[in-house]
KEBAKE-513853 format. One record per residue (C-alpha): residue in one letter; chain; x, y, z. Coordinates in nm, 3 decimals, decimal comma. Example, Ala and Ser with C-alpha at 12.3 -4.5 7.8 and 13.67 -1.06 7.14 Angstrom:
ATOM   res   chain         x         y         z
ATOM     A       A     1,230    -0,450     0,780
ATOM     S       A     1,367    -0,106     0,714
END
This chain:
ATOM   res   chain         x         y         z
ATOM     X       A     0,255     2,665    -1,630
ATOM     X       A     0,442     2,952    -1,866
ATOM     X       A     0,798     2,969    -1,792
ATOM     X       A     0,950     3,370    -1,737
ATOM     X       A     1,290     3,476    -1,901
ATOM     X       A     1,373     3,594    -1,539
ATOM     X       A     1,617     3,477    -1,304
ATOM     X       A     1,709     3,484    -0,931
ATOM     X       A     2,033     3,646    -0,809
ATOM     X       A     2,155     3,274    -0,767
ATOM     X       A     2,048     3,133    -1,179
ATOM     X       A     1,743     2,950    -1,096
ATOM     X       A     1,482     3,022    -1,292
ATOM     X       A     1,191     3,152    -1,214
ATOM     X       A     0,822     2,994    -1,300
ATOM     X       A     0,509     3,261    -1,341
ATOM     X       A     0,220     3,090    -1,135
ATOM     X       A    -0,050     3,190    -0,944
ATOM     X       A    -0,039     3,440    -0,734
ATOM     X       A     0,363     3,487    -0,758
ATOM     X       A     0,680     3,337    -0,919
ATOM     X       A     0,882     3,081    -0,799
ATOM     X       A     1,215     3,076    -0,795
ATOM     X       A     1,284     2,679    -0,889
ATOM     X       A     1,551     2,502    -0,700
ATOM     X       A     1,839     2,366    -0,910
ATOM     X       A     1,858     2,068    -0,677
ATOM     X       A     1,521     1,954    -0,500
ATOM     X       A     1,606     1,647    -0,249
ATOM     X       A     1,316     1,463    -0,045
ATOM     X       A     1,294     1,228     0,201
ATOM     X       A     0,979     1,050     0,149
ATOM     X       A     0,862     0,917     0,478
ATOM     X       A     0,504     0,833     0,605
ATOM     X       A     0,419     0,531     0,368
ATOM     X       A     0,379     0,308     0,663
ATOM     X       A     0,129     0,546     0,903
ATOM     X       A    -0,051     0,623     0,566
ATOM     X       A    -0,111     0,222     0,499
ATOM     X       A    -0,202     0,175     0,926
ATOM     X       A    -0,474     0,459     0,906
ATOM     X       A    -0,674     0,281     0,613
ATOM     X       A    -0,613    -0,082     0,771
ATOM     X       A    -0,360    -0,156     0,480
ATOM     X       A    -0,057    -0,352     0,475
ATOM     X       A     0,266    -0,124     0,491
ATOM     X       A     0,375    -0,270     0,125
ATOM     X       A     0,042    -0,093     0,015
ATOM     X       A     0,171     0,273     0,128
ATOM     X       A     0,464     0,161    -0,007
ATOM     X       A     0,284     0,103    -0,387
ATOM     X       A     0,112     0,452    -0,304
ATOM     X       A     0,409     0,671    -0,250
ATOM     X       A     0,542     0,500    -0,594
ATOM     X       A     0,215     0,722    -0,780
ATOM     X       A     0,340     1,006    -0,580
ATOM     X       A     0,683     0,955    -0,674
ATOM     X       A     0,573     0,918    -1,067
ATOM     X       A     0,422     1,264    -1,036
ATOM     X       A     0,700     1,461    -0,850
ATOM     X       A     0,929     1,317    -1,141
ATOM     X       A     0,703     1,469    -1,369
ATOM     X       A     0,609     1,792    -1,195
ATOM     X       A     0,999     1,844    -1,168
ATOM     X       A     1,076     1,770    -1,517
ATOM     X       A     0,783     2,058    -1,610
ATOM     X       A     0,929     2,303    -1,340
ATOM     X       A     1,294     2,299    -1,488
ATOM     X       A     1,453     2,128    -1,184
ATOM     X       A     1,805     2,015    -1,241
ATOM     X       A     1,843     1,748    -1,047
ATOM     X       A     1,579     1,528    -0,770
ATOM     X       A     1,730     1,268    -0,554
ATOM     X       A     1,440     1,067    -0,379
ATOM     X       A     1,565     0,856    -0,055
ATOM     X       A     1,411     0,545    -0,139
ATOM     X       A     1,569     0,293     0,090
ATOM     X       A     1,847     0,366     0,359
ATOM     X       A     2,088     0,144     0,507
ATOM     X       A     1,887     0,197     0,847
ATOM     X       A     1,578     0,007     0,633
ATOM     X       A     1,781    -0,337     0,626
ATOM     X       A     1,677    -0,351     0,972
ATOM     X       A     1,270    -0,402     0,868
ATOM     X       A     1,153    -0,720     0,880
ATOM     X       A     1,303    -0,964     0,580
ATOM     X       A     0,927    -0,939     0,447
ATOM     X       A     0,921    -0,588     0,403
ATOM     X       A     1,246    -0,579     0,246
ATOM     X       A     1,215    -0,828     0,013
ATOM     X       A     0,862    -0,673    -0,086
ATOM     X       A     1,032    -0,342    -0,133
ATOM     X       A     1,267    -0,476    -0,349
ATOM     X       A     1,059    -0,646    -0,557
ATOM     X       A     0,867    -0,339    -0,550
ATOM     X       A     1,191    -0,147    -0,662
ATOM     X       A     1,215    -0,428    -0,969
ATOM     X       A     0,848    -0,359    -1,071
ATOM     X       A     0,872    -0,018    -1,055
ATOM     X       A     1,144     0,033    -1,251
ATOM     X       A     1,088    -0,194    -1,555
ATOM     X       A     0,733    -0,007    -1,554
ATOM     X       A     0,847     0,311    -1,573
ATOM     X       A     1,185     0,327    -1,802
ATOM     X       A     0,945     0,391    -2,073
ATOM     X       A     0,759     0,686    -1,915
ATOM     X       A     1,113     0,834    -1,796
ATOM     X       A     1,242     0,791    -2,156
ATOM     X       A     0,947     0,983    -2,300
ATOM     X       A     1,009     1,224    -2,058
ATOM     X       A     1,379     1,283    -2,093
ATOM     X       A     1,496     1,152    -1,786
ATOM     X       A     1,853     1,031    -1,678
ATOM     X       A     1,879     0,790    -1,383
ATOM     X       A     2,112     0,751    -1,125
ATOM     X       A     2,172     0,537    -0,825
ATOM     X       A     2,383     0,637    -0,530
ATOM     X       A     2,468     0,423    -0,218
ATOM     X       A     2,589     0,103    -0,140
ATOM     X       A     2,411    -0,087    -0,412
ATOM     X       A     2,602    -0,443    -0,347
ATOM     X       A     2,432    -0,459    -0,055
ATOM     X       A     2,060    -0,519    -0,239
ATOM     X       A     1,918    -0,821    -0,389
ATOM     X       A     2,087    -0,898    -0,692
ATOM     X       A     1,828    -0,916    -0,928
ATOM     X       A     1,706    -0,522    -0,807
ATOM     X       A     2,064    -0,439    -0,891
ATOM     X       A     2,048    -0,586    -1,240
ATOM     X       A     1,747    -0,381    -1,301
ATOM     X       A     1,841    -0,078    -1,185
ATOM     X       A     2,191    -0,104    -1,378
ATOM     X       A     1,985    -0,203    -1,667
ATOM     X       A     1,768     0,166    -1,635
ATOM     X       A     2,024     0,364    -1,575
ATOM     X       A     2,233     0,257    -1,861
ATOM     X       A     1,894     0,274    -2,083
ATOM     X       A     1,829     0,641    -1,997
ATOM     X       A     2,194     0,752    -1,994
ATOM     X       A     2,190     0,935    -2,284
ATOM     X       A     1,900     1,166    -2,197
ATOM     X       A     1,954     1,530    -2,117
ATOM     X       A     1,635     1,649    -1,896
ATOM     X       A     1,563     1,584    -1,527
ATOM     X       A     1,851     1,371    -1,369
ATOM     X       A     1,674     1,191    -1,131
ATOM     X       A     1,886     1,076    -0,837
ATOM     X       A     1,795     0,718    -0,690
ATOM     X       A     1,975     0,752    -0,293
ATOM     X       A     1,894     0,292    -0,224
ATOM     X       A     2,094     0,158     0,057
ATOM     X       A     2,210     0,468     0,076
ATOM     X       A     2,338     0,631     0,442
ATOM     X       A     2,521     0,981     0,454
ATOM     X       A     2,771     0,879     0,748
ATOM     X       A     2,850     0,557     0,553
ATOM     X       A     2,862     0,756     0,216
ATOM     X       A     3,128     1,001     0,408
ATOM     X       A     3,292     0,634     0,577
ATOM     X       A     3,354     0,515     0,208
ATOM     X       A     3,491     0,822     0,065
ATOM     X       A     3,783     0,857     0,341
ATOM     X       A     3,837     0,471     0,293
ATOM     X       A     3,899     0,531    -0,115
ATOM     X       A     4,100     0,860    -0,084
ATOM     X       A     4,327     0,660     0,178
ATOM     X       A     4,363     0,342    -0,083
ATOM     X       A     4,471     0,595    -0,333
ATOM     X       A     4,725     0,733    -0,127
ATOM     X       A     4,603     1,116    -0,172
ATOM     X       A     4,630     1,427     0,013
ATOM     X       A     4,338     1,664     0,036
ATOM     X       A     4,406     1,989    -0,084
ATOM     X       A     4,050     2,147    -0,039
ATOM     X       A     3,679     2,065     0,048
ATOM     X       A     3,624     2,025    -0,347
ATOM     X       A     3,854     1,713    -0,348
ATOM     X       A     3,666     1,529    -0,060
ATOM     X       A     3,312     1,600    -0,266
ATOM     X       A     3,479     1,452    -0,512
ATOM     X       A     3,513     1,132    -0,353
ATOM     X       A     3,104     1,108    -0,228
ATOM     X       A     2,882     0,919    -0,411
ATOM     X       A     2,735     1,258    -0,528
ATOM     X       A     3,033     1,351    -0,735
ATOM     X       A     2,921     1,587    -1,013
ATOM     X       A     2,627     1,612    -0,905
ATOM     X       A     2,507     1,997    -0,725
ATOM     X       A     2,445     2,027    -0,358
ATOM     X       A     2,112     2,023    -0,330
ATOM     X       A     1,912     2,379    -0,275
ATOM     X       A     1,599     2,249    -0,114
ATOM     X       A     1,561     1,930     0,100
ATOM     X       A     1,166     1,854     0,159
ATOM     X       A     1,057     1,603     0,418
ATOM     X       A     0,722     1,457     0,459
ATOM     X       A     0,504     1,326     0,750
ATOM     X       A     0,631     1,649     0,966
ATOM     X       A     0,937     1,441     1,095
ATOM     X       A     1,213     1,703     1,233
ATOM     X       A     1,524     1,524     1,114
ATOM     X       A     1,761     1,440     0,821
ATOM     X       A     1,771     1,085     0,917
ATOM     X       A     2,133     1,028     0,758
ATOM     X       A     2,032     1,192     0,409
ATOM     X       A     2,311     1,427     0,253
ATOM     X       A     2,505     1,541     0,579
ATOM     X       A     2,774     1,665     0,382
ATOM     X       A     2,588     1,827     0,077
ATOM     X       A     2,299     1,958     0,323
ATOM     X       A     2,497     2,249     0,469
ATOM     X       A     2,348     2,531     0,332
ATOM     X       A     2,011     2,374     0,173
ATOM     X       A     1,720     2,496     0,268
ATOM     X       A     1,466     2,244     0,470
ATOM     X       A     1,069     2,239     0,417
ATOM     X       A     0,903     1,998     0,693
ATOM     X       A     0,553     1,901     0,519
ATOM     X       A     0,320     1,711     0,737
ATOM     X       A     0,177     1,540     0,453
ATOM     X       A     0,245     1,206     0,414
ATOM     X       A     0,431     1,080     0,124
ATOM     X       A     0,135     0,902    -0,065
ATOM     X       A    -0,067     1,214    -0,008
ATOM     X       A     0,257     1,408    -0,155
ATOM     X       A     0,170     1,529    -0,527
ATOM     X       A     0,149     1,822    -0,735
ATOM     X       A     0,033     2,065    -0,487
ATOM     X       A     0,260     1,960    -0,216
ATOM     X       A     0,566     2,053    -0,413
ATOM     X       A     0,450     2,386    -0,513
ATOM     X       A     0,419     2,447    -0,166
ATOM     X       A     0,735     2,360    -0,079
ATOM     X       A     0,893     2,568    -0,400
ATOM     X       A     0,671     2,873    -0,293
ATOM     X       A     0,843     2,848     0,082
ATOM     X       A     1,166     2,843    -0,063
ATOM     X       A     1,142     3,103    -0,282
ATOM     X       A     1,044     3,339     0,000
ATOM     X       A     1,363     3,252     0,169
ATOM     X       A     1,681     3,429     0,142
ATOM     X       A     2,003     3,232     0,114
ATOM     X       A     2,270     3,403     0,250
ATOM     X       A     2,505     3,075     0,215
ATOM     X       A     2,695     3,209     0,605
ATOM     X       A     2,739     3,549     0,495
ATOM     X       A     2,580     3,891     0,691
ATOM     X       A     2,387     4,111     0,434
ATOM     X       A     2,502     4,425     0,353
END
């Protein structure tokens, strides 16, 4: 894939592909949905679906790096996911540990930086230590910024931000000051939010940050979402006219 030197009006790079160039979002956020349905349709356990979903995540991280995306946020585990069976939650935490440990070398080779957002104090200590270790090892990288939303809920994020500001005794002057109190402080708002599996809802994901995000809903279940599906979503994004509330002249 060959990069063009052109940029769109918002500074996003255009990537030359067939048949037309793509306007690459600076920040892509993905609600990775459908692992359970994918597994059930094949007579497999839910954790088998989650394992296949890891393969999709690996490919999407790689492709985003190739495209020149600055930030990729993956909705990995929500606060609501704790309501699932103890067996599934424990299996997911174990899968996170093994996946992070296995992927660190690959992420390092690809210059990927890692961050984790959410109420990480609520996840299993071993999982938290594995994540913290990976973040530390990758913190010097300068390529794609991979953000994992784990034990994350946007309402909880806003609630925590309000409490943090109250504790500091701060009076806000503008929206930017509140934005800086969120988990995502320093991270640009997502230009494109993709949801797999055909569900039309945000599911408590980046509610504040997505005010002007473009939404693309893909019918594909997450374990089947790979390069082709990502490029299709970016292609649809490229065809949108983003006005940010302004009327066209």
